[in-house]
C-alpha positions as CSV (number, residue, x, y, z in Angstrom):
1,M,17.4,78.5,-2.9
2,S,20.9,79.8,-4.0
3,E,23.4,80.9,-1.8
4,F,25.1,84.9,-2.4
5,N,29.0,84.8,-2.3
6,F,29.8,88.3,-1.1
7,E,33.2,89.9,-1.7
8,M,34.4,93.2,-0.5
9,V,35.7,95.6,-3.1
10,S,37.6,98.8,-1.8
11,I,37.2,102.2,-3.8
12,P,38.6,105.2,-2.3
13,R,36.2,107.6,-0.6
14,V,37.3,110.5,-3.2
15,Q,36.4,107.9,-5.9
16,L,33.4,107.0,-4.9
17,D,32.4,110.9,-4.4
18,Q,33.1,111.7,-7.8
19,I,31.1,108.8,-9.3
20,L,28.0,110.0,-7.2
21,I,28.6,113.5,-8.7
22,Q,28.5,112.2,-12.3
23,M,25.6,110.0,-11.5
24,Q,23.8,112.7,-10.2
25,R,24.3,115.4,-12.8
26,A,23.4,112.8,-15.5
27,E,20.2,112.2,-13.4
28,G,19.6,115.8,-13.2
29,I,20.1,116.3,-16.9
30,C,17.5,113.4,-17.9
31,R,15.1,114.7,-15.4
32,K,15.1,118.1,-16.8
33,A,15.1,117.0,-20.5
34,R,12.4,117.7,-23.4
35,P,11.5,116.9,-26.5
36,A,12.9,118.9,-29.3
37,S,10.3,120.3,-31.6
38,R,9.9,119.4,-35.3
39,H,10.3,123.3,-36.2
40,P,13.0,124.6,-33.9
41,D,13.6,128.3,-33.5
42,R,16.7,130.0,-33.1
43,E,16.5,129.4,-29.3
44,E,16.1,126.0,-29.7
45,L,19.2,125.6,-32.2
46,M,21.5,127.5,-29.9
47,A,20.3,125.8,-26.8
48,E,22.4,123.2,-24.7
49,P,22.4,119.7,-26.6
50,T,21.3,118.2,-23.2
51,T,18.3,120.4,-23.0
52,F,16.4,117.8,-25.2
53,Y,15.9,114.0,-24.9
54,S,18.7,112.9,-27.6
55,G,21.5,114.8,-25.9
56,A,20.4,114.1,-22.3
57,S,20.5,110.2,-23.2
58,G,23.6,110.4,-24.6
59,Y,25.4,112.1,-21.7
60,A,23.8,109.7,-19.5
61,G,25.3,106.9,-21.5
62,A,28.7,108.5,-21.8
63,T,28.5,108.9,-17.9
64,M,27.6,105.2,-17.4
65,R,30.3,104.1,-19.5
66,D,32.9,106.3,-17.4
67,V,31.2,105.0,-14.2
68,I,31.4,101.4,-15.3
69,Q,35.0,101.7,-16.1
70,Q,36.2,103.3,-13.0
71,I,34.3,100.6,-10.9
72,E,35.9,97.9,-13.1
73,T,39.4,99.3,-12.1
74,Y,38.7,98.4,-8.6
75,L,37.5,94.8,-9.2
76,P,40.2,92.1,-8.8
77,L,41.2,90.2,-11.9
78,Q,39.9,87.1,-12.2
């Protein structure tokens, strides 16, 4: 059985709240996304890119990269 080594990391509450907002927004965008049609009409062409899976995936990926960077800034140097 392996032992876990827990180490506390302090993240300011305002920063944590911002991270949660970013992640909740990305989750909501992904949940509402839909596939793009093969022959989009004008309305689809003018729609927000995150309306579709490809745009939502890109938004979520960028959000996760940003959150990772924010969290890493609070980790101690090794």
